[in-house]
LOLOZA-684938 format. One record per residue (C-alpha): residue in one letter; x, y, z. Coordinates in steps of 0.25 Angstrom, whole numbers, plus 5000, padded with zeros to 4 digits. Layout:
N
{node 'a', {X, Y, Z}}
...
***
This chain:
350
{node 'm', {5013, 5018, 4850}}
{node 'q', {5004, 5030, 4854}}
{node 'i', {4990, 5026, 4860}}
{node 'p', {4978, 5030, 4852}}
{node 'd', {4970, 5041, 4854}}
{node 't', {4957, 5033, 4861}}
{node 'a', {4968, 5029, 4871}}
{node 'r', {4974, 5041, 4874}}
{node 'd', {4960, 5047, 4875}}
{node 'f', {4957, 5037, 4886}}
{node 'v', {4969, 5039, 4893}}
{node 'd', {4967, 5055, 4893}}
{node 't', {4953, 5051, 4900}}
{node 'l', {4962, 5045, 4912}}
{node 'r', {4971, 5055, 4914}}
{node 'p', {4962, 5064, 4924}}
{node 'i', {4961, 5053, 4933}}
{node 'r', {4973, 5044, 4931}}
{node 'k', {4988, 5047, 4934}}
{node 'p', {4997, 5050, 4923}}
{node 'a', {5004, 5036, 4924}}
{node 't', {4991, 5029, 4924}}
{node 'c', {4987, 5037, 4910}}
{node 'h', {5000, 5033, 4905}}
{node 's', {4998, 5018, 4909}}
{node 'y', {4985, 5018, 4902}}
{node 'i', {4993, 5024, 4889}}
{node 'y', {5003, 5013, 4889}}
{node 'g', {4992, 5001, 4890}}
{node 'l', {4983, 5007, 4880}}
{node 'r', {4995, 5010, 4871}}
{node 's', {4999, 4995, 4872}}
{node 'l', {4984, 4991, 4869}}
{node 'h', {4984, 5000, 4856}}
{node 'a', {4997, 4995, 4851}}
{node 'w', {4993, 4980, 4853}}
{node 'l', {4979, 4983, 4846}}
{node 's', {4987, 4989, 4835}}
{node 's', {4997, 4978, 4833}}
{node 'q', {4984, 4968, 4833}}
{node 'k', {4978, 4978, 4822}}
{node 'l', {4965, 4980, 4831}}
{node 's', {4957, 4992, 4835}}
{node 'l', {4950, 4996, 4848}}
{node 'g', {4937, 4994, 4842}}
{node 'a', {4940, 4979, 4838}}
{node 'l', {4944, 4975, 4853}}
{node 'd', {4936, 4962, 4858}}
{node 'r', {4940, 4952, 4868}}
{node 'g', {4949, 4944, 4859}}
{node 'i', {4957, 4955, 4856}}
{node 'm', {4959, 4959, 4871}}
{node 'e', {4963, 4945, 4875}}
{node 'r', {4973, 4946, 4864}}
{node 'w', {4978, 4960, 4870}}
{node 'l', {4979, 4954, 4884}}
{node 's', {4987, 4942, 4879}}
{node 's', {4996, 4952, 4873}}
{node 'l', {4998, 4958, 4886}}
{node 'a', {5002, 4945, 4892}}
{node 'd', {5011, 4942, 4880}}
{node 'r', {5019, 4954, 4884}}
{node 'g', {5022, 4949, 4898}}
{node 'l', {5017, 4960, 4905}}
{node 'a', {5014, 4959, 4920}}
{node 'p', {5000, 4956, 4925}}
{node 's', {5000, 4970, 4931}}
{node 's', {5003, 4977, 4918}}
{node 'r', {4993, 4968, 4910}}
{node 'n', {4982, 4972, 4920}}
{node 'l', {4986, 4986, 4918}}
{node 'y', {4986, 4986, 4904}}
{node 'i', {4971, 4978, 4904}}
{node 'y', {4965, 4988, 4914}}
{node 'h', {4970, 5000, 4905}}
{node 'v', {4964, 4994, 4893}}
{node 'r', {4952, 4990, 4899}}
{node 'k', {4949, 5005, 4904}}
{node 'y', {4953, 5009, 4890}}
{node 'l', {4942, 4999, 4883}}
{node 'e', {4931, 5004, 4893}}
{node 'w', {4934, 5018, 4888}}
{node 'l', {4935, 5015, 4874}}
{node 'f', {4922, 5006, 4875}}
{node 'e', {4914, 5018, 4882}}
{node 'r', {4918, 5026, 4868}}
{node 'g', {4913, 5014, 4859}}
{node 't', {4928, 5012, 4854}}
{node 'v', {4928, 4998, 4858}}
{node 'i', {4915, 4990, 4856}}
{node 'a', {4918, 4978, 4866}}
{node 'h', {4916, 4980, 4881}}
{node 'p', {4928, 4982, 4889}}
{node 'd', {4923, 4970, 4898}}
{node 'd', {4924, 4961, 4886}}
{node 'l', {4938, 4965, 4881}}
{node 'l', {4944, 4965, 4895}}
{node 'r', {4941, 4957, 4907}}
{node 's', {4945, 4957, 4922}}
{node 's', {4951, 4942, 4919}}
{node 'd', {4960, 4949, 4909}}
{node 'l', {4968, 4955, 4921}}
{node 'p', {4980, 4946, 4925}}
{node 'd', {4982, 4942, 4939}}
{node 'i', {4993, 4950, 4946}}
{node 'p', {5003, 4942, 4954}}
{node 's', {5002, 4946, 4968}}
{node 't', {5016, 4951, 4973}}
{node 'l', {5021, 4952, 4987}}
{node 'p', {5029, 4964, 4991}}
{node 'r', {5044, 4961, 4990}}
{node 'p', {5052, 4969, 5001}}
{node 'f', {5067, 4969, 5002}}
{node 'p', {5072, 4959, 5012}}
{node 'k', {5077, 4964, 5025}}
{node 'e', {5092, 4964, 5022}}
{node 'v', {5090, 4969, 5008}}
{node 'd', {5081, 4980, 5013}}
{node 'r', {5091, 4984, 5025}}
{node 'e', {5103, 4985, 5015}}
{node 'l', {5095, 4993, 5005}}
{node 'q', {5092, 5002, 5015}}
{node 'q', {5106, 5004, 5019}}
{node 'r', {5111, 5006, 5005}}
{node 'f', {5099, 5016, 5003}}
{node 'r', {5104, 5024, 5015}}
{node 'a', {5119, 5024, 5011}}
{node 's', {5116, 5028, 4996}}
{node 'e', {5116, 5043, 4992}}
{node 'n', {5109, 5040, 4980}}
{node 'l', {5095, 5047, 4979}}
{node 'y', {5087, 5035, 4974}}
{node 'a', {5093, 5026, 4986}}
{node 'q', {5087, 5036, 4995}}
{node 'a', {5074, 5037, 4988}}
{node 'l', {5074, 5021, 4989}}
{node 'f', {5077, 5022, 5004}}
{node 'l', {5065, 5032, 5005}}
{node 'm', {5056, 5021, 4997}}
{node 'r', {5061, 5011, 5007}}
{node 'h', {5056, 5019, 5019}}
{node 's', {5043, 5024, 5013}}
{node 'g', {5038, 5012, 5005}}
{node 'v', {5035, 5023, 4993}}
{node 'r', {5034, 5017, 4979}}
{node 'i', {5044, 5021, 4969}}
{node 'g', {5034, 5028, 4961}}
{node 'e', {5031, 5037, 4974}}
{node 'l', {5045, 5038, 4978}}
{node 'v', {5049, 5046, 4965}}
{node 'h', {5037, 5055, 4965}}
{node 'l', {5040, 5059, 4980}}
{node 'e', {5039, 5074, 4981}}
{node 't', {5051, 5083, 4987}}
{node 'a', {5041, 5086, 4999}}
{node 'c', {5038, 5072, 5002}}
{node 'l', {5042, 5073, 5016}}
{node 'e', {5032, 5077, 5027}}
{node 'r', {5029, 5075, 5041}}
{node 'd', {5017, 5071, 5050}}
{node 'l', {5012, 5080, 5062}}
{node 'h', {5022, 5072, 5071}}
{node 'g', {5035, 5076, 5061}}
{node 'h', {5036, 5061, 5055}}
{node 'p', {5041, 5061, 5041}}
{node 'l', {5031, 5057, 5030}}
{node 'l', {5035, 5054, 5017}}
{node 'k', {5023, 5059, 5007}}
{node 'v', {5022, 5049, 4995}}
{node 'p', {5015, 5055, 4983}}
{node 'l', {5004, 5050, 4975}}
{node 'g', {5008, 5037, 4970}}
{node 'k', {5004, 5024, 4964}}
{node 'l', {4991, 5023, 4971}}
{node 'n', {4987, 5038, 4971}}
{node 'n', {4989, 5040, 4985}}
{node 'd', {4999, 5049, 4993}}
{node 'r', {5004, 5045, 5007}}
{node 'r', {5013, 5049, 5019}}
{node 'v', {5023, 5038, 5022}}
{node 'p', {5030, 5040, 5036}}
{node 'l', {5046, 5040, 5037}}
{node 's', {5057, 5037, 5045}}
{node 'd', {5066, 5048, 5049}}
{node 'e', {5078, 5041, 5041}}
{node 't', {5069, 5041, 5028}}
{node 's', {5064, 5055, 5031}}
{node 'q', {5078, 5060, 5032}}
{node 'l', {5080, 5054, 5018}}
{node 'l', {5069, 5060, 5013}}
{node 'e', {5074, 5074, 5017}}
{node 'r', {5086, 5070, 5010}}
{node 'l', {5079, 5068, 4997}}
{node 'q', {5072, 5080, 4998}}
{node 'k', {5084, 5089, 4998}}
{node 'i', {5090, 5082, 4987}}
{node 'g', {5078, 5086, 4977}}
{node 'p', {5075, 5100, 4973}}
{node 'i', {5067, 5108, 4982}}
{node 'g', {5052, 5108, 4977}}
{node 'g', {5055, 5097, 4967}}
{node 'p', {5044, 5087, 4963}}
{node 'f', {5050, 5074, 4967}}
{node 'l', {5059, 5070, 4978}}
{node 'l', {5068, 5062, 4969}}
{node 'a', {5076, 5067, 4958}}
{node 'p', {5064, 5076, 4953}}
{node 'h', {5072, 5078, 4940}}
{node 'l', {5071, 5065, 4935}}
{node 's', {5058, 5058, 4931}}
{node 'r', {5051, 5048, 4940}}
{node 'v', {5054, 5037, 4932}}
{node 't', {5069, 5040, 4932}}
{node 'v', {5068, 5041, 4946}}
{node 'k', {5061, 5028, 4948}}
{node 'n', {5072, 5021, 4940}}
{node 'h', {5082, 5027, 4948}}
{node 'v', {5076, 5022, 4961}}
{node 'r', {5076, 5008, 4956}}
{node 'e', {5089, 5007, 4951}}
{node 't', {5095, 5013, 4963}}
{node 'l', {5089, 5002, 4971}}
{node 'k', {5094, 4991, 4961}}
{node 't', {5108, 4997, 4964}}
{node 'i', {5107, 4998, 4979}}
{node 's', {5102, 4984, 4980}}
{node 'l', {5113, 4977, 4972}}
{node 'g', {5120, 4965, 4980}}
{node 'l', {5107, 4964, 4988}}
{node 'd', {5101, 4950, 4988}}
{node 'i', {5087, 4955, 4984}}
{node 's', {5077, 4946, 4976}}
{node 'g', {5067, 4951, 4967}}
{node 'p', {5067, 4965, 4960}}
{node 'v', {5074, 4976, 4967}}
{node 'i', {5064, 4987, 4966}}
{node 'p', {5060, 4999, 4974}}
{node 'h', {5046, 4994, 4977}}
{node 'r', {5052, 4983, 4985}}
{node 'l', {5057, 4995, 4996}}
{node 'r', {5042, 4997, 4998}}
{node 'h', {5039, 4983, 4999}}
{node 't', {5051, 4982, 5010}}
{node 'y', {5045, 4996, 5018}}
{node 'a', {5031, 4990, 5018}}
{node 't', {5036, 4976, 5023}}
{node 'e', {5045, 4981, 5034}}
{node 'l', {5033, 4990, 5040}}
{node 'l', {5024, 4978, 5039}}
{node 'n', {5033, 4969, 5046}}
{node 'a', {5035, 4979, 5056}}
{node 'g', {5021, 4979, 5059}}
{node 'm', {5015, 4991, 5052}}
{node 's', {5001, 4988, 5048}}
{node 'l', {4997, 4986, 5034}}
{node 'v', {4987, 4998, 5034}}
{node 'a', {4998, 5007, 5037}}
{node 'i', {5007, 5001, 5027}}
{node 'm', {4996, 5002, 5016}}
{node 'k', {4995, 5017, 5019}}
{node 'l', {5012, 5018, 5020}}
{node 'l', {5012, 5012, 5006}}
{node 'g', {5001, 5019, 5000}}
{node 'h', {4993, 5006, 4996}}
{node 'r', {4979, 5008, 4993}}
{node 's', {4974, 4995, 4998}}
{node 'i', {4978, 4986, 5010}}
{node 'h', {4978, 4974, 5000}}
{node 'm', {4991, 4980, 4994}}
{node 't', {4997, 4981, 5008}}
{node 'm', {4994, 4967, 5011}}
{node 'r', {5004, 4962, 5002}}
{node 'y', {5014, 4966, 5012}}
{node 'a', {5007, 4958, 5023}}
{node 'a', {5007, 4946, 5014}}
{node 'f', {5023, 4948, 5013}}
{node 't', {5026, 4951, 5027}}
{node 'q', {5029, 4937, 5033}}
{node 'n', {5036, 4942, 5044}}
{node 't', {5024, 4951, 5048}}
{node 'l', {5014, 4938, 5047}}
{node 'v', {5024, 4930, 5056}}
{node 'r', {5025, 4941, 5067}}
{node 'd', {5009, 4944, 5067}}
{node 'y', {5008, 4929, 5068}}
{node 'h', {5016, 4927, 5081}}
{node 'f', {5011, 4940, 5086}}
{node 'a', {4997, 4935, 5085}}
{node 'm', {5001, 4921, 5091}}
{node 'a', {5007, 4927, 5103}}
{node 'k', {4994, 4935, 5105}}
{node 'i', {4986, 4922, 5104}}
{node 'v', {4994, 4915, 5114}}
{node 't', {4995, 4926, 5125}}
{node 'q', {4979, 4927, 5123}}
{node 'y', {4978, 4912, 5126}}
{node 'q', {4989, 4910, 5137}}
{node 'l', {4986, 4908, 5152}}
{node 'p', {4994, 4916, 5161}}
{node 'd', {5004, 4909, 5169}}
{node 'n', {4999, 4914, 5183}}
{node 'p', {4984, 4918, 5180}}
{node 's', {4979, 4927, 5190}}
{node 'p', {4967, 4924, 5199}}
{node 'i', {4954, 4929, 5194}}
{node 'a', {4949, 4940, 5204}}
{node 'e', {4935, 4938, 5210}}
{node 'p', {4926, 4949, 5205}}
{node 'd', {4922, 4959, 5215}}
{node 'p', {4907, 4960, 5216}}
{node 'q', {4907, 4975, 5221}}
{node 'r', {4916, 4979, 5209}}
{node 'l', {4906, 4971, 5199}}
{node 'l', {4894, 4978, 5205}}
{node 'l', {4901, 4992, 5204}}
{node 'd', {4904, 4989, 5189}}
{node 'i', {4889, 4986, 5187}}
{node 'i', {4885, 4999, 5193}}
{node 's', {4894, 5007, 5185}}
{node 'w', {4889, 5000, 5172}}
{node 'l', {4874, 5003, 5176}}
{node 'r', {4877, 5018, 5178}}
{node 'k', {4884, 5017, 5164}}
{node 'n', {4875, 5010, 5156}}
{node 'a', {4861, 5007, 5164}}
{node 'p', {4850, 5017, 5161}}
{node 'e', {4846, 5028, 5171}}
{node 'h', {4834, 5021, 5178}}
{node 'n', {4830, 5019, 5192}}
{node 's', {4832, 5004, 5190}}
{node 't', {4847, 5006, 5187}}
{node 'h', {4849, 5015, 5199}}
{node 'r', {4841, 5005, 5208}}
{node 'l', {4851, 4993, 5202}}
{node 'i', {4863, 5001, 5206}}
{node 'k', {4858, 5003, 5219}}
{node 'r', {4856, 4988, 5221}}
{node 'i', {4870, 4986, 5215}}
{node 'y', {4875, 4995, 5226}}
{node 'k', {4869, 4988, 5237}}
{node 'i', {4874, 4974, 5232}}
{node 'q', {4888, 4980, 5232}}
{node 'n', {4886, 4985, 5246}}
{node 'd', {4881, 4972, 5250}}
{node 'i', {4894, 4965, 5245}}
{node 'a', {4902, 4975, 5252}}
{node 'r', {4895, 4971, 5265}}
{node 'l', {4897, 4956, 5263}}
{node 'k', {4911, 4958, 5260}}
{node 'n', {4914, 4966, 5273}}
***
């Protein structure tokens, strides 16, 4: 079903400020809304709260994930606001769709591969001559998303002022680019991938194929390579990103640094890894406890406290007065008196 002209006009207003993928998502959601309205023999002008509640129920009946339903509701709400401003919809958008209509999205923790599985996968990536297996190895050691991986440009290898290799990650999911440090092994792999592709090509990986096709090849290659391994849960490339971040956090890297590496917009996104890494929690706890014990532990052979030296103390007072006391006759007289006391103490000692 083609979307009606009203929906198409609305999406056209978004094109200058939204990504093409976002506009396509709007089209998909609005097409679904109009298909449902058509099946119910309803028009936009007849929309009320009761009709929208039936539409919300239809989304739940389709078995859509909470995140997908949230996206549908958000897009339709923006569409209704646009229609209300033009008088096409009479009811106020606040009365049609409410924030309480958004389903709760379950909070999921990262799912890195277990150490043994990760070690074996990396060995298989290294041993394979398959282009997509090498791309998976690059993904494992850079933490890029699969969408960023397939859009890497040919000239994505850079170096900093000290000659350290960096991976230039293109604008991705959160519309920000970044530079990710690479190990020597990973940078050498990247150089080999650059030699495979055509010089000046738009993409590093298989530029002659669509990006959707390349993504599918990467996913299928991971499933094939991981055959025979004891892996719980889905075997998807994004778990390589989780493994990369978790390994760095367990090695002591700060959350802020990991946030920058992963391209997270908020530290709250990165905090999920802190909630997962039990090894880091245990390590930090024992480190803190050892520090506390050291602070309160008395030495076995405490050294005797030295008697204060009066002359040394008087010299410290004179030094302080010269630096901090105002330039005044009374200050000079006080310093002279202190010097006299110091001389008297020296004579008593002798």
